[in-house]
Each structure stands twice: as structure tokens, then as C-alpha cells.
N, CA and C atoms as an extended XYZ file, in Angstrom:
567
Properties=species:S:1:pos:R:3:atomname:S:1:resname:S:1:resid:I:1 pbc="F F F"
N       184.512      120.886      120.620 N   MET     1
C       186.095      121.530      120.615 CA  MET     1
C       185.832      122.582      119.909 C   MET     1
N       186.500      123.677      120.356 N   LYS     2
C       186.100      124.950      119.971 CA  LYS     2
C       187.722      125.443      119.213 C   LYS     2
N       187.684      126.061      118.035 N   HIS     3
C       188.687      126.272      117.264 CA  HIS     3
C       188.923      127.942      117.364 C   HIS     3
N       190.161      128.338      117.571 N   SER     4
C       190.464      129.471      117.632 CA  SER     4
C       190.825      130.288      116.422 C   SER     4
N       190.428      131.226      116.445 N   THR     5
C       190.659      132.127      115.097 CA  THR     5
C       191.890      132.724      115.247 C   THR     5
N       192.299      133.335      113.971 N   PHE     6
C       193.459      133.846      113.680 CA  PHE     6
C       193.602      135.225      114.611 C   PHE     6
N       192.747      135.796      114.677 N   SER     7
C       192.623      137.165      115.341 CA  SER     7
C       192.783      136.920      116.646 C   SER     7
N       192.427      136.102      117.371 N   SER     8
C       192.819      135.851      118.859 CA  SER     8
C       194.223      135.409      119.149 C   SER     8
N       194.847      134.997      118.422 N   GLN     9
C       196.340      134.545      118.371 CA  GLN     9
C       197.258      135.741      117.989 C   GLN     9
N       196.876      136.734      117.537 N   ARG    10
C       197.742      137.689      117.385 CA  ARG    10
C       198.524      138.407      118.268 C   ARG    10
N       198.049      138.645      119.529 N   GLY    11
C       198.497      139.211      120.669 CA  GLY    11
C       199.609      138.188      121.374 C   GLY    11
N       199.295      136.918      121.295 N   VAL    12
C       200.275      135.846      121.942 CA  VAL    12
C       201.513      136.039      121.086 C   VAL    12
N       201.527      136.139      119.834 N   THR    13
C       202.763      135.802      118.840 CA  THR    13
C       203.358      137.192      119.234 C   THR    13
N       202.870      138.191      119.367 N   MET    14
C       203.745      139.629      119.820 CA  MET    14
C       204.367      139.168      121.042 C   MET    14
N       203.678      138.958      121.886 N   LEU    15
C       204.182      138.863      123.355 CA  LEU    15
C       205.581      137.771      123.326 C   LEU    15
N       205.457      136.789      122.558 N   MET    16
C       206.467      135.887      122.432 CA  MET    16
C       207.869      136.423      121.747 C   MET    16
N       207.232      137.031      120.715 N   VAL    17
C       208.790      137.826      120.264 CA  VAL    17
C       209.339      138.710      120.932 C   VAL    17
N       208.304      139.469      121.937 N   LEU    18
C       209.141      140.610      122.420 CA  LEU    18
C       209.960      140.017      123.821 C   LEU    18
N       209.248      138.684      124.115 N   LEU    19
C       210.275      137.968      125.154 CA  LEU    19
C       211.584      137.351      124.732 C   LEU    19
N       211.519      136.913      123.486 N   LEU    20
C       212.549      136.444      122.936 CA  LEU    20
C       213.736      137.380      122.670 C   LEU    20
N       213.303      138.532      122.257 N   MET    21
C       214.080      139.396      121.800 CA  MET    21
C       214.818      140.185      123.098 C   MET    21
N       213.911      140.371      124.474 N   SER    22
C       214.745      140.602      125.581 CA  SER    22
C       215.545      139.615      126.029 C   SER    22
N       215.322      138.419      125.788 N   ALA    23
C       216.369      137.507      126.245 CA  ALA    23
C       217.661      137.546      125.607 C   ALA    23
N       217.543      137.670      124.295 N   MET    24
C       218.450      138.151      123.172 CA  MET    24
C       219.435      139.180      123.563 C   MET    24
N       218.854      140.197      123.979 N   LEU    25
C       219.225      141.563      124.602 CA  LEU    25
C       220.085      141.187      125.781 C   LEU    25
N       219.539      140.654      126.758 N   LEU    26
C       220.152      140.322      127.934 CA  LEU    26
C       221.581      139.489      127.793 C   LEU    26
N       221.324      138.523      126.814 N   GLY    27
C       222.421      137.856      126.350 CA  GLY    27
C       223.567      138.212      126.001 C   GLY    27
N       223.412      139.251      124.925 N   ALA    28
C       224.154      140.234      124.335 CA  ALA    28
C       225.175      140.886      125.168 C   ALA    28
N       224.135      141.900      126.219 N   LEU    29
C       224.855      142.497      127.063 CA  LEU    29
C       225.609      141.793      128.149 C   LEU    29
N       225.304      140.625      128.586 N   ALA    30
C       226.376      139.635      129.462 CA  ALA    30
C       227.477      139.327      128.774 C   ALA    30
N       227.382      139.164      127.378 N   PHE    31
C       228.532      138.702      126.651 CA  PHE    31
C       229.417      139.795      126.357 C   PHE    31
N       228.666      141.223      126.240 N   ALA    32
C       229.605      142.383      126.048 CA  ALA    32
C       230.339      142.683      127.421 C   ALA    32
N       230.101      142.678      128.610 N   ARG    33
C       230.489      142.549      129.880 CA  ARG    33
C       231.523      141.702      130.121 C   ARG    33
N       231.259      140.442      129.836 N   ILE    34
C       232.366      139.561      130.073 CA  ILE    34
C       233.756      139.779      129.234 C   ILE    34
N       233.324      140.246      128.093 N   THR    35
C       234.534      140.614      127.045 CA  THR    35
C       235.258      142.056      127.573 C   THR    35
N       234.475      142.674      128.005 N   GLU    36
C       235.080      143.858      128.642 CA  GLU    36
C       235.920      143.521      129.972 C   GLU    36
N       235.321      142.682      130.781 N   ALA    37
C       236.330      142.259      131.903 CA  ALA    37
C       237.478      141.537      131.434 C   ALA    37
N       237.483      140.767      130.455 N   GLY    38
C       238.604      140.036      130.039 CA  GLY    38
C       239.848      141.208      129.671 C   GLY    38
N       239.186      142.154      128.773 N   ALA    39
C       240.050      143.280      128.059 CA  ALA    39
C       240.959      143.926      129.421 C   ALA    39
N       239.887      144.247      130.706 N   LEU    40
C       240.838      144.785      131.647 CA  LEU    40
C       241.512      143.991      132.440 C   LEU    40
N       241.430      142.793      132.724 N   VAL    41
C       242.348      141.714      133.318 CA  VAL    41
C       243.489      141.795      132.431 C   VAL    41
N       243.526      141.655      131.168 N   SER    42
C       244.592      141.514      130.474 CA  SER    42
C       245.525      142.982      130.566 C   SER    42
N       244.748      143.784      130.476 N   GLY    43
C       245.444      145.260      130.542 CA  GLY    43
C       245.945      145.292      131.742 C   GLY    43
N       245.663      144.866      133.021 N   ASN    44
C       246.239      144.874      134.461 CA  ASN    44
C       247.446      144.020      134.425 C   ASN    44
N       247.207      142.990      133.756 N   VAL    45
C       248.459      141.893      133.796 CA  VAL    45
C       249.571      142.772      132.958 C   VAL    45
N       249.343      143.114      132.010 N   ALA    46
C       250.084      143.926      131.200 CA  ALA    46
C       251.022      145.074      131.506 C   ALA    46
N       250.284      145.961      132.522 N   THR    47
C       251.041      146.881      133.292 CA  THR    47
C       251.587      146.446      134.380 C   THR    47
N       251.089      145.454      135.182 N   LYS    48
C       252.050      144.679      136.218 CA  LYS    48
C       253.404      144.471      135.585 C   LYS    48
N       253.400      143.484      134.563 N   GLU    49
C       254.644      142.842      133.866 CA  GLU    49
C       255.540      144.323      133.613 C   GLU    49
N       254.720      145.300      132.814 N   ALA    50
C       255.684      146.305      132.781 CA  ALA    50
C       256.344      147.362      133.602 C   ALA    50
N       255.490      147.010      134.897 N   SER    51
C       256.111      147.883      135.961 CA  SER    51
C       257.232      147.147      136.602 C   SER    51
N       257.193      145.660      136.596 N   LEU    52
C       258.265      144.721      136.958 CA  LEU    52
C       259.415      144.989      136.253 C   LEU    52
N       259.169      145.083      134.973 N   HIS    53
C       260.462      145.521      134.319 CA  HIS    53
C       261.116      146.760      134.546 C   HIS    53
N       260.234      147.624      134.870 N   ALA    54
C       260.609      149.176      135.306 CA  ALA    54
C       261.392      149.162      136.732 C   ALA    54
N       260.760      148.344      137.680 N   ALA    55
C       261.411      148.036      139.060 CA  ALA    55
C       262.874      147.233      138.744 C   ALA    55
N       263.156      146.467      137.606 N   GLU    56
C       264.534      146.087      137.489 CA  GLU    56
C       265.568      147.120      137.305 C   GLU    56
N       265.176      148.078      136.311 N   VAL    57
C       265.847      149.115      136.104 CA  VAL    57
C       266.125      149.746      137.383 C   VAL    57
N       265.448      149.975      138.446 N   GLY    58
C       265.527      150.786      139.572 CA  GLY    58
C       266.478      150.058      140.423 C   GLY    58
N       266.307      148.670      140.376 N   ARG    59
C       267.139      147.928      141.093 CA  ARG    59
C       268.573      147.752      140.676 C   ARG    59
N       268.801      147.798      139.292 N   ALA    60
C       270.158      147.866      138.866 CA  ALA    60
C       270.777      149.521      139.201 C   ALA    60
N       269.867      150.549      138.862 N   ALA    61
C       270.503      151.849      139.425 CA  ALA    61
C       270.955      151.661      140.726 C   ALA    61
N       270.151      151.152      141.856 N   ALA    62
C       270.413      151.238      143.101 CA  ALA    62
C       271.832      150.366      143.300 C   ALA    62
N       271.742      149.186      142.848 N   TYR    63
C       273.175      148.161      143.013 CA  TYR    63
C       274.397      149.117      142.442 C   TYR    63
N       274.266      149.796      141.315 N   ALA    64
C       275.245      150.570      140.914 CA  ALA    64
C       275.860      151.852      141.879 C   ALA    64
N       274.777      152.425      142.365 N   GLN    65
C       275.088      153.349      143.397 CA  GLN    65
C       275.876      152.729      144.671 C   GLN    65
N       275.301      151.362      145.130 N   LEU    66
C       275.722      150.787      146.322 CA  LEU    66
C       277.231      150.285      146.027 C   LEU    66
N       277.573      149.798      144.711 N   VAL    67
C       278.917      149.380      144.713 CA  VAL    67
C       279.881      150.404      144.474 C   VAL    67
N       279.225      151.716      143.886 N   ALA    68
C       280.213      152.889      143.890 CA  ALA    68
C       280.175      153.550      145.333 C   ALA    68
N       279.727      153.258      146.409 N   LEU    69
C       279.757      153.869      147.357 CA  LEU    69
C       280.958      153.388      148.139 C   LEU    69
N       281.605      154.694      148.798 N   VAL    70
C       282.767      154.356      149.329 CA  VAL    70
C       282.703      153.885      151.160 C   VAL    70
N       281.914      155.045      151.445 N   ASP    71
C       281.936      154.355      153.043 CA  ASP    71
C       280.364      153.969      153.329 C   ASP    71
N       280.149      152.667      153.587 N   LYS    72
C       279.222      151.844      153.935 CA  LYS    72
C       278.598      151.880      155.589 C   LYS    72
N       279.496      152.641      156.038 N   THR    73
C       279.130      152.816      157.644 CA  THR    73
C       278.220      153.993      158.100 C   THR    73
N       277.977      154.992      156.858 N   ALA    74
C       277.004      156.015      157.101 CA  ALA    74
C       276.173      156.092      156.183 C   ALA    74
N       274.902      156.503      156.762 N   ASP    75
C       273.831      157.038      156.157 CA  ASP    75
C       274.228      158.066      154.872 C   ASP    75
N       273.557      157.778      153.514 N   THR    76
C       274.135      158.722      152.505 CA  THR    76
C       272.895      159.045      151.658 C   THR    76
N       272.737      160.459      151.339 N   GLY    77
C       271.760      161.052      150.232 CA  GLY    77
C       270.479      160.625      150.427 C   GLY    77
N       269.785      160.045      151.457 N   GLY    78
C       268.273      159.776      151.315 CA  GLY    78
C       268.123      158.737      150.514 C   GLY    78
N       269.135      157.822      150.302 N   TRP    79
C       268.869      156.559      149.529 CA  TRP    79
C       269.585      155.235      150.144 C   TRP    79
N       270.590      155.611      151.127 N   TYR    80
C       271.031      154.296      151.714 CA  TYR    80
C       271.332      154.635      153.177 C   TYR    80
N       270.956      153.497      153.833 N   TRP    81
C       271.066      153.508      155.417 CA  TRP    81
C       271.901      152.243      155.912 C   TRP    81
N       272.906      152.710      156.787 N   ALA    82
C       274.022      151.950      157.138 CA  ALA    82
C       273.336      150.995      158.063 C   ALA    82
N       272.244      150.863      158.574 N   THR    83
C       271.660      149.854      159.407 CA  THR    83
C       270.300      149.591      158.749 C   THR    83
N       269.672      148.212      159.400 N   MET    84
C       268.464      147.728      158.919 CA  MET    84
C       267.309      148.800      159.288 C   MET    84
N       266.605      149.339      158.721 N   GLN    85
C       265.207      149.990      158.913 CA  GLN    85
C       264.192      149.031      159.414 C   GLN    85
N       263.205      149.875      160.244 N   PRO    86
C       261.978      148.762      160.385 CA  PRO    86
C       261.286      148.759      159.400 C   PRO    86
N       260.505      147.738      159.415 N   THR    87
C       259.490      147.685      158.261 CA  THR    87
C       258.014      147.858      158.945 C   THR    87
N       257.103      147.838      157.930 N   THR    88
C       255.657      147.866      157.852 CA  THR    88
C       255.150      146.576      158.004 C   THR    88
N       253.847      146.322      158.089 N   ALA    89
C       253.391      144.956      158.124 CA  ALA    89
C       253.709      144.271      156.674 C   ALA    89
N       253.601      145.110      155.768 N   THR    90
C       253.908      144.634      154.127 CA  THR    90
C       255.388      144.617      153.821 C   THR    90
N       256.085      144.606      154.979 N   ASN    91
C       257.767      144.384      154.787 CA  ASN    91
C       258.428      145.444      154.233 C   ASN    91
N       257.581      146.720      154.088 N   VAL    92
C       258.238      147.980      153.472 CA  VAL    92
C       258.923      148.833      154.321 C   VAL    92
N       260.079      149.543      154.217 N   PRO    93
C       260.787      150.129      155.460 CA  PRO    93
C       259.904      151.379      155.597 C   PRO    93
N       259.680      151.432      157.085 N   SER    94
C       258.803      152.493      157.547 CA  SER    94
C       259.208      153.926      157.599 C   SER    94
N       260.810      153.918      157.546 N   THR    95
C       261.537      155.295      157.908 CA  THR    95
C       261.703      155.947      156.577 C   THR    95
N       261.845      155.373      155.506 N   ILE    96
C       262.113      155.699      154.402 CA  ILE    96
C       261.109      156.460      153.445 C   ILE    96
N       261.405      157.727      153.316 N   ASN    97
C       260.493      158.846      152.400 CA  ASN    97
C       260.527      158.496      150.998 C   ASN    97
N       259.666      157.617      150.744 N   PHE    98
C       259.508      157.553      148.747 CA  PHE    98
C       258.993      158.394      148.288 C   PHE    98
N       258.313      159.466      149.073 N   ASP    99
C       257.608      160.460      148.482 CA  ASP    99
C       258.501      161.932      148.130 C   ASP    99
N       259.673      161.618      147.769 N   GLY   100
C       260.684      162.902      147.530 CA  GLY   100
C       261.682      162.763      148.651 C   GLY   100
N       261.958      161.811      149.184 N   GLY   101
C       263.156      161.652      149.912 CA  GLY   101
C       264.327      160.867      149.148 C   GLY   101
N       263.807      159.801      148.282 N   THR   102
C       264.582      158.833      147.538 CA  THR   102
C       264.778      159.181      146.288 C   THR   102
N       265.851      158.949      145.460 N   PRO   103
C       266.139      159.106      144.369 CA  PRO   103
C       265.134      158.616      143.259 C   PRO   103
N       265.162      159.450      142.098 N   VAL   104
C       264.175      158.664      141.036 CA  VAL   104
C       264.934      158.648      139.953 C   VAL   104
N       264.923      157.358      139.302 N   VAL   105
C       265.524      157.199      137.909 CA  VAL   105
C       265.366      157.938      136.987 C   VAL   105
N       266.595      158.627      136.440 N   ALA   106
C       266.497      159.613      135.700 CA  ALA   106
C       265.809      159.341      134.484 C   ALA   106
N       264.824      160.058      134.386 N   GLY   107
C       263.983      160.288      132.822 CA  GLY   107
C       262.943      159.337      133.131 C   GLY   107
N       262.610      158.741      134.156 N   GLY   108
C       261.696      157.758      134.437 CA  GLY   108
C       261.858      156.430      133.226 C   GLY   108
N       261.170      155.590      133.434 N   VAL   109
C       261.083      154.202      132.741 CA  VAL   109
C       259.700      154.219      131.852 C   VAL   109
N       259.806      154.586      130.710 N   GLY   110
C       258.369      154.569      130.139 CA  GLY   110
C       257.326      155.559      130.854 C   GLY   110
N       256.538      154.894      131.252 N   ARG   111
C       255.165      155.822      131.815 CA  ARG   111
C       255.418      155.697      133.108 C   ARG   111
N       256.567      154.916      133.864 N   PHE   112
C       256.680      154.828      135.147 CA  PHE   112
C       257.462      155.679      135.873 C   PHE   112
N       257.489      156.165      137.133 N   THR   113
C       258.280      156.635      137.918 CA  THR   113
C       258.945      155.822      138.982 C   THR   113
N       260.169      155.752      139.072 N   VAL   114
C       260.764      154.673      139.684 CA  VAL   114
C       261.877      155.217      140.841 C   VAL   114
N       261.609      155.016      142.127 N   THR   115
C       262.333      155.273      143.237 CA  THR   115
C       262.910      154.186      143.969 C   THR   115
N       263.991      154.353      144.510 N   TYR   116
C       264.753      153.139      145.212 CA  TYR   116
C       265.306      153.615      146.669 C   TYR   116
N       265.691      152.709      147.379 N   ALA   117
C       266.307      153.037      148.762 CA  ALA   117
C       267.234      151.474      149.217 C   ALA   117
N       268.241      151.688      149.742 N   VAL   118
C       269.170      150.571      150.037 CA  VAL   118
C       269.397      150.699      151.684 C   VAL   118
N       269.087      149.747      152.238 N   ASP   119
C       269.468      149.550      153.757 CA  ASP   119
C       270.371      148.243      154.046 C   ASP   119
N       271.415      148.454      154.724 N   ARG   120
C       272.304      147.444      155.041 CA  ARG   120
C       271.508      146.511      156.138 C   ARG   120
N       271.618      145.343      156.093 N   LEU   121
C       270.911      144.702      156.928 CA  LEU   121
C       271.810      144.346      158.158 C   LEU   121
N       272.143      145.228      158.784 N   CYS   122
C       272.889      145.160      159.903 CA  CYS   122
C       272.376      146.053      161.353 C   CYS   122
N       272.766      145.715      162.443 N   ASN   123
C       271.920      146.294      163.660 CA  ASN   123
C       272.763      147.578      163.736 C   ASN   123
N       274.070      147.639      163.781 N   VAL   124
C       274.810      148.743      164.083 CA  VAL   124
C       275.679      149.135      162.957 C   VAL   124
N       276.062      150.673      162.946 N   ASN   125
C       276.793      151.193      161.847 CA  ASN   125
C       278.154      150.592      161.683 C   ASN   125
N       279.069      150.379      162.877 N   VAL   126
C       280.191      149.913      162.707 CA  VAL   126
C       279.890      148.607      163.330 C   VAL   126
N       280.303      147.379      162.351 N   VAL   127
C       280.182      146.063      162.748 CA  VAL   127
C       281.397      145.417      163.357 C   VAL   127
N       281.404      145.061      164.279 N   ASN   128
C       282.253      144.153      165.000 CA  ASN   128
C       282.291      142.764      164.867 C   ASN   128
N       281.128      142.004      164.949 N   ASP   129
C       280.735      140.884      164.785 CA  ASP   129
C       279.760      140.538      163.683 C   ASP   129
N       279.927      140.289      162.470 N   SER   130
C       278.847      140.276      161.570 CA  SER   130
C       278.169      139.112      161.947 C   SER   130
N       278.411      138.099      162.333 N   ALA   131
C       277.480      136.718      162.641 CA  ALA   131
C       276.426      137.291      163.606 C   ALA   131
N       276.527      138.310      164.360 N   ARG   132
C       275.518      138.903      165.557 CA  ARG   132
C       275.066      140.047      165.186 C   ARG   132
N       275.394      140.983      164.420 N   GLU   133
C       275.064      141.997      164.221 CA  GLU   133
C       274.662      142.516      162.930 C   GLU   133
N       274.669      141.502      162.063 N   CYS   134
C       274.191      141.544      160.559 CA  CYS   134
C       273.571      140.265      160.069 C   CYS   134
N       272.623      140.570      159.228 N   LEU   135
C       272.276      139.525      158.467 CA  LEU   135
C       273.147      139.138      157.313 C   LEU   135
N       273.894      137.925      157.286 N   VAL   136
C       274.651      137.765      156.302 CA  VAL   136
C       274.622      136.070      155.976 C   VAL   136
N       275.247      135.628      154.833 N   MET   137
C       275.192      134.553      154.597 CA  MET   137
C       276.074      133.560      155.628 C   MET   137
N       275.914      132.488      156.058 N   VAL   138
C       276.483      131.677      157.103 CA  VAL   138
C       276.596      130.357      156.611 C   VAL   138
N       277.900      129.782      157.133 N   GLN   139
C       278.320      128.390      156.678 CA  GLN   139
C       278.234      127.729      157.654 C   GLN   139
N       277.539      126.378      157.698 N   PRO   140
C       277.119      125.561      158.793 CA  PRO   140
C       278.382      124.994      159.197 C   PRO   140
N       278.329      124.372      160.424 N   PRO   141
C       279.663      123.804      160.914 CA  PRO   141
C       280.080      122.755      160.060 C   PRO   141
N       281.380      122.298      160.286 N   ASP   142
C       281.749      120.896      159.532 CA  ASP   142
C       281.516      119.706      160.377 C   ASP   142
N       280.788      119.039      159.590 N   ALA   143
C       280.286      117.560      160.585 CA  ALA   143
C       281.479      116.682      160.289 C   ALA   143
N       282.192      116.541      161.020 N   THR   144
C       283.384      115.510      160.866 CA  THR   144
C       283.124      114.302      161.249 C   THR   144
N       282.006      114.094      162.232 N   SER   145
C       281.927      112.558      162.486 CA  SER   145
C       280.577      112.551      163.068 C   SER   145
N       279.929      111.370      162.844 N   GLY   146
C       278.393      111.067      163.535 CA  GLY   146
C       277.421      111.819      162.740 C   GLY   146
N       276.152      111.663      163.104 N   ASP   147
C       275.350      112.044      162.435 CA  ASP   147
C       274.881      113.580      162.591 C   ASP   147
N       274.762      114.355      161.614 N   PRO   148
C       274.580      115.865      161.962 CA  PRO   148
C       273.247      116.225      162.385 C   PRO   148
N       272.387      115.442      162.387 N   GLN   149
C       271.423      115.218      163.045 CA  GLN   149
C       271.276      115.412      164.449 C   GLN   149
N       272.299      114.852      165.058 N   ASP   150
C       272.290      114.415      166.503 CA  ASP   150
C       272.958      115.819      167.141 C   ASP   150
N       273.756      116.663      166.435 N   LYS   151
C       274.406      117.989      167.004 CA  LYS   151
C       273.285      119.110      167.446 C   LYS   151
N       273.378      119.529      168.517 N   THR   152
C       272.271      120.530      168.926 CA  THR   152
C       272.729      122.010      167.984 C   THR   152
N       271.688      122.955      167.820 N   TYR   153
C       272.164      124.018      167.170 CA  TYR   153
C       272.744      125.006      168.174 C   TYR   153
N       273.968      125.567      167.570 N   ASN   154
C       274.698      126.464      168.569 CA  ASN   154
C       275.282      127.659      167.356 C   ASN   154
N       274.753      128.840      167.767 N   PRO   155
C       274.922      130.059      166.707 CA  PRO   155
C       276.428      130.188      166.717 C   PRO   155
N       277.343      129.926      167.733 N   LYS   156
C       278.656      130.172      167.821 CA  LYS   156
C       279.201      129.373      166.839 C   LYS   156
N       278.801      127.762      166.483 N   ASP   157
C       279.570      127.035      165.698 CA  ASP   157
C       279.271      127.666      164.067 C   ASP   157
N       278.243      128.372      163.652 N   TYR   158
C       278.466      129.051      162.477 CA  TYR   158
C       279.228      129.880      162.228 C   TYR   158
N       279.633      130.249      160.983 N   LYS   159
C       280.734      131.028      160.757 CA  LYS   159
C       280.185      132.247      159.756 C   LYS   159
N       280.265      133.464      159.850 N   ALA   160
C       279.857      134.405      158.770 CA  ALA   160
C       280.602      134.129      157.500 C   ALA   160
N       279.931      134.005      156.365 N   LYS   161
C       280.825      133.862      155.093 CA  LYS   161
C       280.302      134.874      154.163 C   LYS   161
N       281.291      135.541      153.611 N   GLY   162
C       281.263      136.484      152.534 CA  GLY   162
C       280.883      137.998      153.172 C   GLY   162
N       280.501      139.186      152.190 N   PRO   163
C       280.112      140.106      152.580 CA  PRO   163
C       278.760      140.341      153.348 C   PRO   163
N       278.441      141.558      153.840 N   HIS   164
C       277.136      141.804      154.327 CA  HIS   164
C       276.042      141.844      153.169 C   HIS   164
N       274.934      141.686      153.600 N   GLN   165
C       273.701      141.549      152.651 CA  GLN   165
C       273.209      143.023      152.905 C   GLN   165
N       272.642      143.391      151.625 N   TYR   166
C       271.648      144.823      151.666 CA  TYR   166
C       270.454      144.590      150.905 C   TYR   166
N       269.364      145.082      151.367 N   ARG   167
C       267.955      145.164      150.889 CA  ARG   167
C       267.611      146.373      149.887 C   ARG   167
N       267.640      145.902      149.028 N   ILE   168
C       267.174      147.153      147.863 CA  ILE   168
C       265.702      147.105      147.694 C   ILE   168
N       265.037      148.058      147.950 N   THR   169
C       263.589      148.346      147.872 CA  THR   169
C       263.146      149.261      146.876 C   THR   169
N       262.445      148.911      145.720 N   VAL   170
C       262.037      149.630      144.604 CA  VAL   170
C       260.644      150.191      144.882 C   VAL   170
N       260.234      151.291      144.149 N   ARG   171
C       258.854      151.570      144.098 CA  ARG   171
C       258.512      152.182      142.816 C   ARG   171
N       257.446      151.462      142.070 N   VAL   172
C       256.942      151.756      140.925 CA  VAL   172
C       255.836      152.548      140.716 C   VAL   172
N       255.673      153.766      140.353 N   THR   173
C       254.450      154.512      140.256 CA  THR   173
C       254.044      154.747      138.804 C   THR   173
N       252.570      154.498      138.357 N   ASP   174
C       252.285      154.765      137.177 CA  ASP   174
C       251.424      156.036      137.154 C   ASP   174
N       250.919      156.438      136.072 N   ALA   175
C       250.496      157.768      136.015 CA  ALA   175
C       249.107      157.814      136.760 C   ALA   175
N       248.385      156.641      136.844 N   ARG   176
C       247.345      156.376      137.659 CA  ARG   176
C       247.576      156.595      139.370 C   ARG   176
N       248.883      156.442      139.661 N   GLY   177
C       249.128      156.467      141.029 CA  GLY   177
C       249.153      154.820      141.435 C   GLY   177
N       248.928      153.896      140.605 N   THR   178
C       249.238      152.702      141.182 CA  THR   178
C       250.641      152.328      141.446 C   THR   178
N       250.881      151.693      142.624 N   GLN   179
C       252.359      151.502      142.928 CA  GLN   179
C       252.511      149.903      142.817 C   GLN   179
N       253.733      149.681      142.496 N   THR   180
C       254.394      148.108      142.561 CA  THR   180
C       255.771      148.343      143.196 C   THR   180
N       255.837      147.322      144.211 N   TRP   181
C       257.207      147.237      145.329 CA  TRP   181
C       257.652      146.060      145.111 C   TRP   181
N       259.178      146.351      144.965 N   THR   182
C       259.915      145.079      144.705 CA  THR   182
C       260.939      145.004      145.910 C   THR   182
N       261.482      144.185      146.365 N   GLN   183
C       262.626      144.197      147.255 CA  GLN   183
C       263.415      142.842      146.787 C   GLN   183
N       264.739      143.373      146.972 N   SER   184
C       265.676      142.138      146.641 CA  SER   184
C       266.792      142.147      147.624 C   SER   184
N       267.353      140.990      147.914 N   LEU   185
C       268.619      141.133      148.803 CA  LEU   185
C       269.999      140.802      147.815 C   LEU   185
N       271.080      141.658      148.411 N   THR   186
C       272.158      141.428      147.460 CA  THR   186
C       273.422      141.388      148.295 C   THR   186
N       274.424      141.219      147.951 N   THR   187
C       275.875      141.495      148.424 CA  THR   187
C       276.796      142.102      147.755 C   THR   187
N       277.601      142.953      148.352 N   VAL   188
C       278.691      143.745      147.473 CA  VAL   188
C       279.967      143.545      148.397 C   VAL   188
N       280.886      143.359      147.397 N   ASN   189
C       282.222      142.848      148.000 CA  ASN   189
C       282.890      144.214      148.120 C   ASN   189
């Protein structure tokens, strides 16, 4: 049996210490990266939440303008369209210029720029038959007798109920150019 001397083991100890320190360094770097990613995610969530609050301010401004609008049969001031506008694949009106054509909420909302547009969900300016020319709330026909499931669908049986519907589209942009889009349907008497 051969005994090893202290001088022959000195290099092995140094190698083991270097390997352990390298592993600890890699673990510390991975932990720092995870912590950084968590901070970025929570910052993005906070920004998104704040932009949704800003969008609500834009929606309220658009609704106030819509209520005050006297003639709802004519396009008005780059923010209101009397007919339904075509949309993109993401359901944003494609003919509306949100880069300078629509009004901006005065003073912005915090660090956000808020613009809005409204289009009436009708196919024609002057509406003769709301049930056919507009998206309106409808009332189903009265089921006086029998099983309502036995009735076949007939659009003439449905009655338009209430006023026309309007689509309010709001775009919120922050200083980095990140955009948040919201849409809501509303009715105005």
C-alpha cells in the first residue's frame, strides 16, 4: 500500500475549491437573472394596469362628446363616424387615423397619451330600419304557446329595442411607444 504525501494533494484541493467557487458563481448569476426577470414582469403588469386606467379616461371623454353630439347622422371632427368603419384583423378600425386625426385627451393622463374615436354601428348614415341597418339590441319574439325551441329563426320576428350602439375605440401610448387598445360598446339616447 502506497501512502500519498501532503505535497502531492495540494493541487487537487485547489482544483476542487475553484470548481466549487465556479458553481456558486453560476448559481448566483442565475438567481440574479431570475430576480431581474421578476422585476421586469411586475413592472410590465403595472404599466399595463395604468394604461387601462388611462383608457377609461379616454372612454369617458369620448362618451361625453357623443352625448353632446347633436347630429349623429354626419361624420364629425375626425373623432365620430356615422357609419361602421371597416376593421383590421385585430378589430381596430382601419380607416381612422389615430396618429394625428383623432382628438387627444387634454394634458394626457399621467405619462400616457390617450386618443379616441367613435363609430356608430350602422351601415348607412340615415337609418330607416334599425333592425336591418344597424347593430342594435334586439328583443326576441314573444313565445305565447308551445316550445320556443320548436320555432324557426326569422329575423323579422325580432324587434329593435333601444337606441343605436356605438363603438368607442381608445388608444393609449406611453413614452416608449407601447400601445394599449380598448374598445367598448355603448348606447346613447
